[in-house]
BATIFI-109713 format. One record per residue (C-alpha): residue number from 1; residue in three letters; x negated, y negated, z. Coordinates in nm, 2 decimals. Layout:
REM BATIFI-109713
R:NUM:ala:X:Y:Z .
...
***
This chain:
REM BATIFI-109713
R:1:unk:-7.15:0.00:-8.08 .
R:2:unk:-6.86:0.21:-8.11 .
R:3:unk:-6.92:0.35:-7.76 .
R:4:unk:-6.93:0.01:-7.61 .
R:5:unk:-6.61:-0.09:-7.78 .
R:6:unk:-6.44:0.22:-7.65 .
R:7:unk:-6.54:0.12:-7.30 .
R:8:unk:-6.40:-0.22:-7.35 .
R:9:unk:-6.07:-0.08:-7.49 .
R:10:unk:-6.02:0.12:-7.17 .
R:11:unk:-5.77:-0.03:-6.92 .
R:12:unk:-6.02:-0.01:-6.64 .
R:13:unk:-6.28:-0.27:-6.61 .
R:14:unk:-6.63:-0.15:-6.53 .
R:15:unk:-6.63:-0.37:-6.21 .
R:16:unk:-6.36:-0.15:-6.06 .
R:17:unk:-6.50:0.20:-6.08 .
R:18:unk:-6.42:0.28:-5.71 .
R:19:unk:-6.09:0.27:-5.53 .
R:20:unk:-5.89:-0.05:-5.56 .
R:21:unk:-5.94:-0.30:-5.28 .
R:22:unk:-5.73:-0.26:-4.96 .
R:23:unk:-5.49:-0.54:-5.03 .
R:24:unk:-5.42:-0.41:-5.38 .
R:25:unk:-5.35:-0.04:-5.29 .
R:26:unk:-5.00:0.08:-5.37 .
R:27:unk:-4.75:0.11:-5.08 .
R:28:unk:-4.72:0.49:-5.11 .
R:29:unk:-5.08:0.55:-5.03 .
R:30:unk:-5.07:0.35:-4.70 .
R:31:unk:-5.09:0.56:-4.38 .
R:32:unk:-4.90:0.49:-4.05 .
R:33:unk:-4.56:0.53:-3.88 .
R:34:unk:-4.24:0.37:-4.00 .
R:35:unk:-4.01:0.18:-3.76 .
R:36:unk:-3.76:0.47:-3.78 .
R:37:unk:-4.02:0.72:-3.66 .
R:38:unk:-4.12:0.50:-3.37 .
R:39:unk:-3.76:0.45:-3.26 .
R:40:unk:-3.70:0.83:-3.28 .
R:41:unk:-4.01:0.90:-3.08 .
R:42:unk:-3.90:0.65:-2.81 .
R:43:unk:-3.55:0.80:-2.80 .
R:44:unk:-3.70:1.15:-2.75 .
R:45:unk:-3.92:1.02:-2.48 .
R:46:unk:-3.63:0.85:-2.31 .
R:47:unk:-3.42:1.17:-2.32 .
R:48:unk:-3.71:1.38:-2.18 .
R:49:unk:-3.76:1.13:-1.89 .
R:50:unk:-3.38:1.13:-1.82 .
R:51:unk:-3.38:1.51:-1.79 .
R:52:unk:-3.69:1.51:-1.57 .
R:53:unk:-3.56:1.25:-1.33 .
R:54:unk:-3.23:1.43:-1.31 .
R:55:unk:-3.41:1.75:-1.22 .
R:56:unk:-3.61:1.57:-0.95 .
R:57:unk:-3.31:1.40:-0.80 .
R:58:unk:-3.13:1.74:-0.78 .
R:59:unk:-3.44:1.89:-0.61 .
R:60:unk:-3.44:1.60:-0.36 .
R:61:unk:-3.08:1.67:-0.27 .
R:62:unk:-3.16:2.04:-0.22 .
R:63:unk:-3.46:1.96:0.00 .
R:64:unk:-3.24:1.73:0.21 .
R:65:unk:-2.96:1.99:0.24 .
R:66:unk:-3.22:2.26:0.33 .
R:67:unk:-3.36:2.04:0.61 .
R:68:unk:-3.01:1.96:0.74 .
R:69:unk:-2.91:2.33:0.74 .
R:70:unk:-3.23:2.43:0.90 .
R:71:unk:-3.19:2.17:1.18 .
R:72:unk:-2.83:2.28:1.23 .
R:73:unk:-2.94:2.64:1.26 .
R:74:unk:-3.20:2.54:1.52 .
R:75:unk:-2.94:2.35:1.73 .
R:76:unk:-2.69:2.64:1.70 .
R:77:unk:-2.95:2.89:1.81 .
R:78:unk:-3.05:2.67:2.10 .
R:79:unk:-2.69:2.64:2.21 .
R:80:unk:-2.62:3.01:2.18 .
R:81:unk:-2.93:3.08:2.39 .
R:82:unk:-2.80:2.88:2.68 .
R:83:unk:-2.44:3.02:2.68 .
R:84:unk:-2.40:3.25:2.98 .
R:85:unk:-2.75:3.15:3.12 .
R:86:unk:-2.71:2.80:3.25 .
R:87:unk:-2.35:2.85:3.35 .
R:88:unk:-2.13:3.15:3.39 .
R:89:unk:-1.97:3.29:3.08 .
R:90:unk:-1.60:3.19:3.06 .
R:91:unk:-1.33:3.24:2.80 .
R:92:unk:-1.23:2.91:2.64 .
R:93:unk:-1.34:2.65:2.39 .
R:94:unk:-1.60:2.37:2.41 .
R:95:unk:-1.71:2.10:2.18 .
R:96:unk:-2.00:1.86:2.16 .
R:97:unk:-2.26:1.71:1.93 .
R:98:unk:-2.64:1.70:1.87 .
R:99:unk:-2.86:1.42:1.74 .
R:100:unk:-2.63:1.13:1.84 .
R:101:unk:-2.33:1.28:1.66 .
R:102:unk:-2.50:1.38:1.34 .
R:103:unk:-2.42:1.75:1.41 .
R:104:unk:-2.09:1.84:1.57 .
R:105:unk:-2.03:2.18:1.72 .
R:106:unk:-1.73:2.38:1.85 .
R:107:unk:-1.77:2.70:2.05 .
R:108:unk:-1.50:2.95:2.12 .
R:109:unk:-1.56:3.22:2.38 .
R:110:unk:-1.31:3.51:2.41 .
R:111:unk:-1.31:3.87:2.53 .
R:112:unk:-1.41:4.10:2.25 .
R:113:unk:-1.17:4.39:2.18 .
R:114:unk:-1.27:4.69:1.97 .
R:115:unk:-0.98:4.78:1.74 .
R:116:unk:-1.07:5.15:1.77 .
R:117:unk:-1.06:5.14:2.15 .
R:118:unk:-0.74:4.93:2.17 .
R:119:unk:-0.52:5.22:2.28 .
R:120:unk:-0.75:5.32:2.57 .
R:121:unk:-0.71:5.18:2.91 .
R:122:unk:-0.98:4.94:3.00 .
R:123:unk:-1.15:4.95:3.34 .
R:124:unk:-1.05:4.63:3.53 .
R:125:unk:-1.39:4.60:3.69 .
R:126:unk:-1.73:4.60:3.53 .
R:127:unk:-1.89:4.41:3.25 .
R:128:unk:-1.69:4.27:2.96 .
R:129:unk:-1.81:4.20:2.62 .
R:130:unk:-1.74:3.84:2.50 .
R:131:unk:-1.73:3.72:2.14 .
R:132:unk:-1.89:3.38:2.08 .
R:133:unk:-1.78:3.19:1.77 .
R:134:unk:-1.99:2.88:1.70 .
R:135:unk:-1.91:2.63:1.43 .
R:136:unk:-2.16:2.35:1.34 .
R:137:unk:-2.08:2.08:1.10 .
R:138:unk:-2.29:1.78:0.97 .
R:139:unk:-2.24:1.50:0.72 .
R:140:unk:-1.89:1.49:0.58 .
R:141:unk:-1.83:1.85:0.69 .
R:142:unk:-1.79:1.99:0.34 .
R:143:unk:-1.83:2.35:0.25 .
R:144:unk:-2.21:2.31:0.21 .
R:145:unk:-2.23:2.12:0.54 .
R:146:unk:-2.10:2.39:0.76 .
R:147:unk:-2.26:2.67:0.96 .
R:148:unk:-2.07:2.94:1.14 .
R:149:unk:-2.24:3.19:1.38 .
R:150:unk:-2.09:3.48:1.58 .
R:151:unk:-2.25:3.66:1.87 .
R:152:unk:-2.16:3.90:2.14 .
R:153:unk:-2.25:3.86:2.51 .
R:154:unk:-2.21:4.07:2.81 .
R:155:unk:-2.03:3.90:3.10 .
R:156:unk:-1.87:3.99:3.43 .
R:157:unk:-1.50:4.10:3.46 .
R:158:unk:-1.42:3.82:3.71 .
R:159:unk:-1.49:3.54:3.46 .
R:160:unk:-1.25:3.69:3.20 .
R:161:unk:-0.94:3.50:3.32 .
R:162:unk:-1.12:3.18:3.43 .
R:163:unk:-1.05:2.85:3.25 .
R:164:unk:-1.32:2.68:3.06 .
***
């Protein structure tokens, strides 16, 4: 009988040999996330998405600028290819635009002088070397929206003094 009495004196009842029921478990043994942890996780996610979208918008700007600069280079090359071909090469300045004013250009044609040969007398007849300075701008015309090309072309001496 003594063994039975010892069992009865123990704080645990024989009906509760296993873990306590779910509703009666202490709070420290519950598993899950606290509200603070969820808020911190959302804040980190928001910061990561902000950085990602910022990177993507910067890449979009670079792609747009690259396309504009490439198109400006194609227009400039096309214009330089026609100088001295479709009309005689003449010293002077010209201006115009491409794509309904989206790209504006300015071309200056002048006889080219070699500084090393400046003291020598130049033959008045014969071919002359012309310097072509082409400036293409687009958008607002800022420093990144500007293309400048230079080229040399061979022309005849009789067109050196002609007006544009």
